C-alpha positions in Angstrom: -27.5 0.2 -10.1 -26.7 2.6 -7.2 -25.2 -0.1 -5.2 -23.3 -1.6 -7.9 -21.3 1.9 -8.6 -20.8 2.5 -4.9 -19.0 -1.1 -4.5 -17.1 -0.4 -7.5 -16.1 3.1 -6.2 -15.2 1.3 -2.9 -12.8 -1.3 -4.5 -11.2 1.5 -6.5 -10.5 3.4 -3.5 -9.2 0.4 -1.7 -6.6 -0.4 -4.9 -5.6 3.4 -4.8 -4.8 3.0 -1.0 -3.0 -0.1 -1.8 -0.7 1.5 -4.9 -0.2 4.4 -2.2 1.0 2.0 0.3 3.3 -0.1 -2.2 4.8 3.2 -3.4 5.5 4.4 0.4 6.9 1.1 1.7 8.9 -0.3 -1.3 11.8 2.3 -0.6 11.8 1.4 3.1 12.3 -2.0 2.6 16.2 -1.7 2.1 16.4 1.1 4.8 14.7 -1.5 7.4 16.8 -4.4 6.2 19.9 -2.1 6.8 18.7 -1.4 10.3 18.4 -5.0 11.2 21.8 -6.0 9.8 23.2 -3.1 11.9 21.5 -4.2 15.0 22.9 -7.7 14.7 
């Protein structure tokens, strides 16, 4: 039972990290595309 809880907590932490990464990266996508168009 303890192992199952540990596994569930691990997946929850992974999902939180993914959500934070998405929230940080989504606003950066238009900026990156702007840089690519400017450099071309």
